N, C-alpha and C positions, 0 to 999 in steps of 0.2 A: 504494500500500500504506500502511496505517495504521502510524504509528511504534510503536504498542503491539504490533502483530504482530511487528515486527522486534526490539524490545528486550525483550519479554515483559510479561505482565500482572502488575500489582501495584496495590494501592490507591494507593501513592505515585506510581507512573507514571501512573495514571489522573488523579490530582489535578494533576500537573504538565503532562502533555501533552494531555489531553482538553480542558482549559480553553483551550488554544491552537488546537484543531481548529475550523476555520471551520464545518464541517458540524454538529458537536456544539453549537457556540455558537448557530447559527441555528435548529436543530431540537430540540435537547435530547435527541436520540436517536442511538444508534450501534448498528448491528446486530452488529458484532463484539463490543462490550462485552456486549450482551445475550446473545450466544451463550456467551462465556467465563464470565460470571457465572452463567448457568443451569447450565453444567457444574460449577461450583464448588458450587452449591447441591445439585445431584444427588449429588455426591461426598460431601457432608457428611451426607446423609440415608441413605446406604447403610449397612446393618448389616454391620460387619466380620466378624461371626461368625454368619452365617445358619444357623438350624436347630440350634444347639447348645443342649442342654437341661441343666439341673442334673444330671440322671441320667447324662448322658454324661461328666461331670466326676468321677464317683465319689461324689457326695454323696447 
């Protein structure tokens, strides 16, 4: 198991622990990081108020 999986993802943890990861150092790739970072990007692009129009607010 990846240490990031057990301690939790953050940019700080990525910087500290992934630089020590032998797989990440050799390949420059990490499927777990790719998965987590893609979930974060998807979460940022979601509209928190889908379908709310100005008319719905009484304007």
